[in-house]
Each structure stands twice: as C-alpha cells, then as structure tokens.
C-alpha positions, 0 to 999 in steps of 0.5 A: 263401887269398890269395897273401900268405898262401901266401908266408908259408907258403912262407917258413916251410917254406923256413926250416924246411928250411934250418934243418934243413940248418944244424942238420945242418951244425953237428952235423957240424962239432961231431962232427968236432971232438969226434972228434979228441979223443975215442974215443967210438963214438957220435960217429962214428954222429952224424957219419955221420948229419949228413954224409949228411943234409947231402948229402941236403938239398943234393941235394934243395934243388938239385932243388927249386930247379932247378924254379923258378930257377937254383940260386945264379943259375948257368945250370946246364943243365937247371935253371929248368925251368918257365921254360924249358919253359913252352910245352911245359908249357902244351901238355901241361897243355892236352892233359891237361885235354882228355883227362882232364876233357873226354872224352865219358865224363867230361862225359856224367854231368854233362850228363845231370844238367842241369835248367834248366827248373825253375830258369828257371821259378822265376826268371821267376815272381818279379816283380822278375826279370820287371821286370829282364828286361823293363827290360834287353830294352827297353833293348837294343831301344831302343838297337838302334832308335836306332842303326838308320839309317832310310834303310837300313831303308826301302831294305831293306823296299822291296827285300824287298817288291819281291822278294816281289811280283815274281812275285805274280800279283794276278789269280790271288791275287784269283781264289783269294780269291774262290773261297775266299769262295765255297767257305765260302759267305760271299758268301751273307751279302752277297746276303742283305744286298743283297736286304734293302737293295733291298727296304727301298729299294723300300718306302721310295720307292714315291712315286718309283716312282709318279712313274716310272710316271706319266712313262712312261704315256700321257696318256689312261690315268687317274692311278688306273690308273697308281697301281695299276700302280706299287703292283703293280710296287713290291710285286712287286719288294719281294716278289721281293727278300724271297724272295731274302733269306729263301730260301737256295736261291733260284735267283737266289742260285745264278745269282749264285754261278755268275756269280761263279765264272765271273768268278773263273775268268776272272780267273785264266785270261784274260791280259787280267786278268793284264796289267791287274793287272800294270799296277796293281801296277807303278803302285802299286809304283814305286820312288819310291812303294815307298820312300815307303811303306816309309819311312812304314811303318818310321817308324810302327813305330819310333815306336810301338815306342819309345813302347811301350818307354819307357812303364812301363805300356805295352800291349807291356810288359803283354803281355810280363808276361802271357806271361812269367807264363804261360811260367814257370807252364808251365815249372813244371807242364808236364812235356812242356815241361820235358823238351823244354827240358832235352833241348835244353839237354843236347844243345846243351851236349854237342855244343858242349863236344865240338866246342870241346874243342880250344879249351879246350886251346888256351886253357890252352896259350896262357895258360900260354905267354903268362905271363912265365917268372918269373911262371909259376914264382912262381905254381907255387911259391906253389901247390906250393912249401910241399909241395916243402919237405917233399922237402928235409926228407925228403931230409935225414932219409932221407939221414942214415938212409942214411948212418948205415946205410952207416956201421954196415955198414962199421964192423961188417962190413967 
C-alpha cells in the first residue's frame, strides 16, 4: 500500500469520526430545542447520550491530535508529542529493537537455519552465473591493475625482496640443497650419465688417443706397439667408465658422493664461502639492479595478467572456469565441506550481529532523530492514524453510553 492510498484511507476515517461528532452535535441541538416544548422522557435520554458523546468525541480528538500536532494550532503544553520527543522516541525505538529482536536468544534460531553452501553451489553451477562472476572479477582486477602505479609497485617488490634476502645465507642454502639431492640419491643419475658420456667419447675418439700415445712415445718404439698400447689404454678407460655406469655400488660412486658431502659441509661451515656468496649476493642485488629486476618482473606480470583478463578464452579464465565447476560440484556433494562453510557462515554472522547490535540501535535512533519533526509525525500518522480514528469513534459511542447511564441513574435513583 503506497502513501497516497494511506492518505485516502486516513482522510476517509477522519471524516467518519468527525461526521459522527457532527451528528451527535446536531442531535444534541435538536433535542435541546425539542425538550423546551415537549415533556417526552425519551428526549432527555437522547439528549444525555448525544451530550456525553460530544464530550467523549472532543476529548479523544484532542488526545489523538495531540500526538501529531498542536490541536487547532495552539501551543498547548504536552501536545505535538511526536515532534517534540522525536529524539527520545528514536532512542527508545532503537533500544526496543535491539533488546527484543537482536538478543542472542532471538537471533540464534534464525542463524542456525542458515545454509548457504547448497545455494552457492547451485548458483555457481550455472554457466551464466560463472560468466557473470568471471567477467565482474576480471573487470575489478583490471581496474586495480590499471590504477596501480608501476614505480610504486616496483619499489615495493624490490624492498620486500631485499628484506627477504637480507638474512639469507646463500652458502648454507646451497649446501642444504646439495645435501637434499645427496640424501635422495639423485646425484647418482648425474654420475651415470657422465660415465656413459665419457665412455662413448673414448670409444668414438680412439684415433686421438693413438695420436697422443705416438706423440708421447720414444722414436725407437715401433708404431704397431704404440697402436697396441693406445688400444689397451682406450679399452681400459672405456671399460672402467662402463663399470661405473652399470654398477650402482661402484667405489668411485661412493668416493664422489663422499667428496660432494664434504664440499657441502665446507660450504655451510667455512667462513670463506659465506663471504664469497655474500659478495655475489650484494653484487647481484644492488639497489639499482634490484629495482631494475623488480620493474621488469612487475611489468611482465602486469602485461600478462591484463592480456589474460581481456581475452574471452584465455588460459587464466579457462582455469578459473574449471575450478569454479569443481568447487560448485564439491559444494553440492561434499557434506564435510558444506558443514564447514555453513558453520563458518553461522558463527561469523552470529558474532558480527552480536558485536554490532548497538550500531543497529544507533542507526534507528539517528535516523528517527534526523527526520524533520513534521515529516516524522506525518509518517507515523499515515501508518497508525487510520486506527487511531477508531479511538475517536469509540470515545464518541462509549462517552454517549456513559452519559446515558449517568443520566438514567440520576433520573431514577437520585
């Protein structure tokens, strides 16, 4: 029901209540005139009824009108109550709402019924909603990226990198990395590969070995002897590296492993290596270089993100779609996930409402208090004025009945 309809109803019931008063006034005037020329007893009863009814109608008219304005425009004390007491009314209304509607025992049953996981899952499962969500998110992120100052972001990145690397000991980091590879035995693959490469190199370059042997041999030794020696040397070396390649437990492997362990320990403990790597780190991470690296990294990331977010079928958007579908499916089927999300929503909503109940009261109080007094009176009169007119009607009728009873009692018993 809009305000105009409410105004029409209010005018209608005001006219009815006023019309009843006018009717009682006419009855009173007529009976007063008739009583002077007639001895009929019933005229007195009607006159008493209409007289008391007028008094009751006027009294209740005054009471109802005094709520919303000054009766007849006269500044009578304790009238126009709503306008004069709007701040107190707002405070009391705010306190009433908080105390009776936002108390823990009242909001808990409603909070416990909250179940948003299924709703969110169903909403996310719809392709149209996914497109809207990704489009809006892309727009927000693009807006943020375009508004960011590149130099500020670059300085921020370089500062954070500098802070993160300030206390990092590269020698210890490298030593621990080597130990990690050794503990996982991953270095054996390197030894196997190197052994195979050396073996193949020896086999494929046997002529070079022969030349080396001939150059280092004496002139009186025949060439066929040098060749025999070269072949023996090449075959021996090839067989040696083949053994290393094929035997995981070869002693050379164990020796190499131990040497690498010793080197990693030296890296971590010898101050010489700490100073060396610190110098390298300082050279690589000088302020000008670090700023340059940070700027290049940020520009690259920014351009990549902008390109991905602007394209309709980008890898990033496809990745988001896949994950949204998976998430929505989990929301609909995974009870454990549903319970966790719903529990979090309930607890968060419950805590937030209880924590901010005073703000709801302050909002009501300030809203009512900031209304113009006349505006507030009009608003309330539109809402309850129609029903208040029945008070005037009832006052008219009840007043008339009371006057009739008093007149009857005084006529027969006094």
